[in-house]
C-alpha positions as CSV (number, residue, x, y, z in Angstrom):
1,M,13.0,20.0,23.5
2,R,9.8,18.1,24.1
3,L,7.9,20.0,21.4
4,W,10.7,19.1,18.8
5,R,10.4,15.4,19.6
6,F,6.7,15.5,18.6
7,A,7.4,17.7,15.6
8,V,9.7,15.1,14.0
9,P,7.3,12.2,13.4
10,N,4.5,14.6,12.5
11,L,6.7,16.3,9.9
12,I,7.3,12.9,8.4
13,T,3.6,12.3,8.3
14,A,3.1,15.7,6.6
15,T,5.7,14.6,4.1
16,S,3.6,11.5,3.3
17,L,0.6,13.8,2.7
18,T,2.6,16.0,0.5
19,F,3.8,13.0,-1.6
20,A,0.1,11.8,-1.8
21,F,-1.1,15.1,-3.3
22,L,1.9,15.4,-5.6
23,S,0.8,12.0,-6.9
24,V,-2.7,13.2,-7.4
25,M,-1.6,16.3,-9.2
26,N,0.6,14.4,-11.5
27,A,-2.0,11.7,-12.2
28,I,-4.7,14.2,-13.2
29,S,-2.1,16.0,-15.4
30,G,-1.4,12.7,-17.2
31,H,2.1,12.2,-15.8
32,T,1.5,8.6,-14.8
33,V,5.0,7.3,-13.9
34,P,5.9,10.2,-11.6
35,A,2.5,10.0,-10.0
36,A,3.1,6.3,-9.3
37,W,6.5,6.8,-7.8
38,F,5.3,9.7,-5.6
39,A,2.5,7.4,-4.3
40,L,5.1,4.7,-3.6
41,Y,7.2,7.2,-1.6
42,C,4.3,7.3,0.8
43,V,5.0,3.7,1.7
44,L,8.5,4.6,2.6
45,T,7.7,7.6,4.7
46,D,4.6,5.9,6.4
47,K,6.8,3.5,8.2
48,L,9.3,6.2,9.3
49,D,6.9,8.3,11.3
50,G,5.9,5.5,13.7
51,F,9.6,4.5,14.0
52,A,10.6,8.1,14.8
53,A,7.8,8.5,17.3
54,R,8.8,5.4,19.2
55,L,12.5,6.3,19.0
56,L,12.0,9.8,20.4
57,G,9.3,8.8,22.9
58,A,6.9,11.1,21.0
59,T,3.8,9.0,20.4
60,S,0.5,10.9,20.8
61,A,-3.2,10.6,20.1
62,F,-2.8,13.5,17.6
63,G,0.0,11.7,15.8
64,V,-2.2,8.6,15.5
65,Q,-5.1,10.6,14.0
66,F,-2.8,12.6,11.7
67,D,-1.2,9.4,10.5
68,S,-4.7,7.9,9.8
69,F,-5.6,10.9,7.6
70,A,-2.3,10.6,5.8
71,D,-2.9,6.9,5.2
72,F,-6.3,7.6,3.7
73,A,-4.8,10.1,1.2
74,S,-1.7,8.0,0.5
75,F,-3.2,4.5,0.1
76,G,-6.8,5.4,-0.7
77,V,-7.2,8.6,-2.7
78,A,-3.8,8.7,-4.5
79,P,-3.8,5.1,-5.9
80,A,-7.5,5.4,-6.8
81,T,-6.9,8.7,-8.6
82,L,-3.9,7.3,-10.4
83,F,-5.5,4.1,-11.5
84,Y,-8.7,5.7,-12.7
85,S,-6.9,8.6,-14.4
86,Y,-4.6,6.4,-16.4
87,L,-7.0,3.7,-17.4
88,S,-9.9,6.1,-18.3
89,R,-7.7,8.4,-20.4
90,N,-5.9,5.7,-22.5
91,P,-8.2,4.6,-25.3
92,A,-6.0,1.6,-26.2
93,L,-6.9,-0.1,-22.9
94,G,-10.7,-0.1,-23.5
95,F,-11.9,1.9,-20.5
96,Q,-12.4,5.3,-22.2
97,A,-15.5,4.4,-24.2
98,P,-18.9,3.9,-22.4
99,G,-19.5,0.3,-21.6
100,P,-19.1,-2.5,-19.1
101,L,-15.3,-1.9,-18.7
102,R,-15.7,1.8,-17.8
103,V,-18.6,1.1,-15.4
104,T,-16.6,-1.6,-13.7
105,L,-13.6,0.7,-13.3
106,Q,-15.8,3.5,-11.8
107,V,-17.4,1.1,-9.4
108,A,-14.1,-0.5,-8.4
109,T,-12.5,2.9,-7.8
110,V,-15.3,4.1,-5.5
111,L,-15.4,0.8,-3.6
112,Y,-11.7,0.7,-3.2
113,V,-11.6,4.2,-1.5
114,L,-14.6,3.3,0.7
115,L,-12.9,0.0,1.8
116,V,-9.7,1.9,2.7
117,A,-11.7,4.3,4.8
118,F,-13.6,1.4,6.5
119,R,-10.3,-0.3,7.2
120,L,-8.7,2.7,8.8
121,A,-11.8,3.6,10.8
122,R,-12.2,0.1,12.1
123,F,-8.6,-0.2,13.0
124,N,-8.8,3.1,15.0
125,V,-11.5,1.7,17.2
126,S,-10.5,-1.9,17.6
127,A,-7.4,-3.9,18.2
128,P,-6.8,-7.7,18.0
129,T,-6.9,-9.7,21.2
130,G,-5.2,-12.9,22.2
131,G,-1.7,-11.5,22.8
132,T,-0.6,-12.1,19.2
133,K,1.1,-9.3,17.2
134,L,-0.9,-9.4,14.1
135,Y,-3.3,-7.5,11.9
136,F,-6.8,-8.6,10.9
137,G,-6.8,-7.8,7.2
138,V,-4.0,-6.5,5.1
139,P,-2.7,-3.1,6.3
140,T,-3.4,-0.2,4.0
141,T,0.3,0.5,3.7
142,Q,1.0,-3.0,2.5
143,M,-1.9,-3.3,0.1
144,G,-1.5,0.2,-1.3
145,G,2.2,-0.3,-1.8
146,T,1.7,-3.8,-3.4
147,L,-1.0,-2.5,-5.8
148,L,1.2,0.5,-6.8
149,A,4.3,-1.6,-7.4
150,L,2.2,-4.1,-9.4
151,F,0.8,-1.1,-11.4
152,V,4.2,0.2,-12.2
153,T,5.4,-3.3,-13.2
154,F,2.4,-3.5,-15.6
155,L,3.6,-0.2,-17.1
156,K,7.2,-1.3,-17.3
157,Y,6.4,-4.7,-19.1
158,G,3.4,-3.5,-21.0
159,D,3.1,-2.9,-24.7
160,P,4.5,0.7,-25.2
161,H,2.1,1.2,-28.1
162,A,-0.9,0.4,-26.0
163,T,0.2,1.8,-22.6
164,G,1.7,5.0,-24.0
165,I,4.7,4.6,-21.6
166,G,8.1,4.1,-23.3
167,L,10.7,1.8,-21.9
168,D,13.0,4.9,-21.6
169,R,10.9,5.8,-18.5
170,F,12.3,2.7,-16.6
171,H,16.1,2.4,-16.2
172,G,17.9,-0.5,-14.8
173,P,17.6,-4.3,-15.5
174,H,14.5,-6.2,-16.2
175,L,14.2,-9.0,-13.7
176,L,11.4,-10.6,-15.7
177,G,13.4,-10.6,-18.9
178,H,11.4,-10.1,-22.1
179,T,8.0,-10.8,-20.4
180,Q,5.3,-8.6,-21.8
181,V,2.0,-7.8,-20.0
182,P,-0.7,-8.2,-22.7
183,T,-3.1,-5.3,-23.1
184,E,-6.0,-7.5,-22.1
185,A,-4.5,-8.0,-18.7
186,W,-5.4,-4.4,-17.9
187,H,-9.1,-5.4,-18.1
188,Y,-8.6,-7.2,-14.9
189,W,-7.3,-4.2,-13.0
190,P,-10.6,-3.2,-11.5
191,L,-11.0,-6.7,-10.1
192,I,-7.5,-6.5,-8.7
193,M,-8.4,-3.3,-6.9
194,L,-11.6,-4.9,-5.5
195,A,-9.6,-7.9,-4.3
196,G,-7.1,-5.6,-2.6
197,G,-9.9,-3.7,-0.9
198,A,-11.6,-6.9,0.2
199,L,-8.3,-8.2,1.7
200,M,-8.0,-5.0,3.8
201,V,-11.3,-5.6,5.5
202,S,-11.1,-9.4,5.7
203,R,-10.3,-11.6,8.7
204,L,-7.0,-12.7,7.2
205,R,-4.4,-12.9,9.9
206,V,-1.4,-10.9,8.8
207,P,1.7,-11.1,11.0
208,K,3.6,-8.0,11.9
209,L,7.1,-8.4,10.5
210,G,10.0,-8.0,12.9
211,L,13.3,-9.5,13.9
212,T,13.2,-13.1,15.1
213,Q,15.6,-15.5,16.9
214,N,16.5,-17.0,13.5
215,R,19.6,-15.2,12.0
216,V,18.8,-16.4,8.5
217,A,15.2,-15.0,8.7
218,N,16.5,-11.8,10.1
219,A,19.0,-11.4,7.3
220,I,16.3,-11.9,4.7
221,I,14.0,-9.4,6.5
222,V,16.7,-6.8,6.7
223,A,17.9,-7.3,3.1
224,N,14.3,-6.9,1.8
225,I,13.7,-3.8,3.9
226,L,16.9,-2.3,2.5
227,G,16.0,-3.4,-1.0
228,V,12.5,-1.9,-0.8
229,Y,13.8,1.5,0.5
230,G,16.8,1.5,-1.8
231,F,15.0,0.6,-5.0
232,G,12.0,2.8,-4.1
233,V,14.1,5.9,-3.6
234,I,16.0,5.5,-6.9
235,Q,12.8,4.4,-8.7
236,W,14.3,1.1,-9.7
237,L,12.9,-2.5,-10.1
238,P,9.2,-2.1,-9.4
239,E,8.8,-5.8,-10.2
240,Y,11.0,-6.5,-7.1
241,L,8.8,-4.3,-4.9
242,A,5.7,-6.0,-6.2
243,G,7.2,-9.4,-5.6
244,V,8.0,-8.6,-2.0
245,G,4.4,-7.4,-1.4
246,L,2.9,-10.5,-3.0
247,A,5.2,-12.8,-1.1
248,Y,4.1,-11.2,2.2
249,L,0.4,-11.7,1.2
250,G,1.1,-15.4,0.5
251,M,3.0,-15.8,3.7
252,S,0.0,-14.3,5.6
253,V,-2.4,-16.9,4.2
254,I,-0.1,-19.7,5.4
255,Y,0.5,-17.9,8.8
256,G,-3.2,-17.6,9.5
257,Q,-3.7,-21.3,8.9
258,V,-0.7,-22.9,10.7
259,V,0.0,-20.7,13.7
260,Q,-2.3,-21.6,16.6
261,S,-2.1,-18.2,18.3
262,A,-3.2,-16.5,15.1
263,R,-6.1,-18.9,14.6
264,E,-7.3,-18.3,18.2
265,A,-7.0,-14.5,18.0
266,T,-10.3,-12.7,17.9
267,R,-11.3,-9.3,16.7
268,P,-13.5,-7.1,18.8
269,P,-17.0,-6.2,17.4
270,L,-17.1,-3.2,15.2
271,F,-19.5,-1.3,17.5
272,A,-18.0,-2.4,20.8
273,G,-17.3,1.2,21.9
274,P,-14.2,3.4,21.9
275,Q,-10.8,1.8,22.4
276,P,-7.5,3.5,23.5
277,P,-5.8,5.1,20.5
278,H,-3.1,3.2,18.8
279,D,-1.1,3.3,15.6
280,E,-1.4,0.7,12.9
281,D,2.3,0.7,12.5
282,E,2.9,-0.3,16.2
283,L,1.0,-3.6,16.4
């Protein structure tokens, strides 16, 4: 029975890896929308493995390392492959021809993957001190999910003639009405990737979301969790998923400035020596 307890969370982690590589395969084959949703599925499964491990009492050093590899594939390799494949193969967006835009995209893609790796490696050897349940820098799950949801939102509201993605690929209502993302907005995508990478390795204090003593706050948190999982599974309302992610980022900026315990929390030096293993989902 003990072996099966450990198998459950690790099978969920393996599912995340599977989704990540399905995303990569679809991206390089030119199937952009399925690739994006497969990558977003990784966000849903990533949170489940830590929950299952704690529920079953099956946390382990192996599970932590396995989860870290899955995070690198899910929120580093898969999004980077998707973004680069789509933008570089679509001539209407301006990245296909040799020039500054293409070079910027190439540099941003490489740096994004490196920053994800740095974020995960640093987290595996250091943990915040000061007794506050927070992250230093935006977790890879959060940033990867936000960028992916924003990417799908750009596709949904972009010009079909420029993006090559018809509106028939997105069922359900349009929360943003008749808003259209101009083609020129895609030129800023490499900068958005770099900003996301920088936030992951920054000193931004990011609170770990959890239930509080405030019933209204708890209701909002639970409703958003159910909304993210529900809309994610049925591939619906990417603009809502992006909005939740961006709202969390905005809240983190405020949190780090107004909460005293967050301001006083310190991060151990990068080369301070090995630390006990821990899971990014558990802080």
